C-alpha atoms as one frame of an Amber mdcrd trajectory, in Angstrom:
protein
   0.202   0.080   0.012   1.104   3.512  -0.837  -0.190   7.037  -0.966   0.826
  10.673  -0.751  -0.311  13.091   1.974  -2.395  15.713   0.392  -1.113  18.760
   2.264   2.850  18.220   1.550   2.984  15.386  -0.706   5.218  13.098   1.379
   4.438   9.494   0.892   3.683   6.895   3.326   4.460   3.288   2.052   3.796
  -0.030   3.529   6.767  -2.749   2.315   6.806  -6.567   2.869  10.656  -7.333
   2.772  11.521 -11.421   2.104   7.736 -12.074   2.416   7.945 -11.841   6.098
   8.499  -8.347   7.559   6.317  -5.325   7.382   7.831  -1.907   7.246   6.304
   1.430   7.400   8.261   4.096   5.271   7.647   7.665   5.291   9.420   9.614
   2.314   9.809  13.644   1.590   8.847  14.627  -1.875  12.268  13.993  -2.970
  11.962  10.720  -2.005  14.549  10.563   0.646  13.283   8.402   3.997  11.890
  10.749   6.707  10.935   8.004   8.820  10.626   4.425   9.006   9.786   1.445
  11.290  10.348  -0.772  13.041  14.266   0.334  13.009  17.129  -1.571  13.659
  17.004  -5.598  14.608  13.743  -7.015  13.863  12.305  -8.905  16.519   9.394
 -11.530  16.607   7.466  -9.089  18.562   4.184  -8.229  16.825   5.094  -4.582
  15.992   1.753  -3.864  13.815  -1.875  -4.474  15.118  -4.407  -4.803  11.839
  -8.123  -4.636  12.221  -9.068  -5.728   8.673 -12.746  -5.538   9.285 -12.246
  -1.981   9.895  -9.218  -1.455   7.403  -7.009  -0.012  10.119  -3.100  -0.888
  10.773  -1.749   0.636  14.027   1.716   0.648  15.516   3.457   2.481  18.323
   6.819   4.389  18.073   7.845   5.356  21.643   4.826   7.355  23.018   3.498
   8.003  19.537   0.623   5.981  18.077   0.511   5.820  14.090  -2.879   4.168
  12.930  -3.327   4.155   9.011  -6.927   4.120   7.883  -8.811   3.402   4.768
 -12.777   4.051   4.431 -14.573   2.464   1.852 -18.072   2.523   0.277 -18.998
  -0.259  -1.193 -15.346  -2.021  -1.740 -14.174   1.451  -2.959 -11.731   3.819
  -0.953 -13.382   7.201  -0.079 -10.933   8.253   1.978  -7.257   7.168   3.475
  -4.708   8.516   5.655  -2.978   8.500   8.917  -3.792   9.140  12.422  -0.636
  10.314  14.495  -1.367  10.548  18.316   1.201  12.291  20.418   0.879  13.698
  23.760  -2.975  13.026  23.724  -3.675  14.940  20.568  -4.246  13.611  17.353
  -3.475  14.494  13.923  -5.013  13.622  10.691  -2.771  13.410   7.481  -5.544
  12.929   4.719  -4.093  11.212   1.797  -4.547  11.933  -1.947  -6.775   9.231
  -3.042  -5.528   9.714  -7.029  -1.957   8.426  -5.597  -2.995   5.347  -3.637
  -1.521   2.139  -4.563  -2.910  -1.174  -3.372  -5.083  -1.642   0.058  -5.267
  -2.384   3.424  -7.482  -5.074   2.661  -5.161  -6.652   0.071  -2.222  -6.944
   2.642  -1.237 -10.648   2.521  -0.444 -11.236   6.088  -0.231 -15.178   6.385
   3.815 -14.874   6.399   4.516 -11.743   8.163   5.901 -12.198  11.153   5.701
  -8.887  13.129   1.651  -8.348  12.480  -0.869  -9.017  15.041  -4.268  -9.883
  13.477  -7.404  -8.877  15.066
């Protein structure tokens, strides 16, 4: 799954490496990585939590909670984005649907070792 943030054209990508590990990557408009998760050595911990019924993927990085969402109407995405909650405040970075590739519901989670399915 990937999409650009409407406000600043930064790009959010979910990438599966070696068919077993999920990564969140946030790119600046020039393609440089601004943030990626997880960082460093990957453990068997379930870093990500997915709720496929609600098309939401959540992870924590320290005291910051990230929730990628995809809202649909009859199987078609009507909005997408990422909610970032820090110090009790939530910021909604809305995605540009025209830049969207893939879908949360299309993620093949069978072999991914760092995701908890709800």
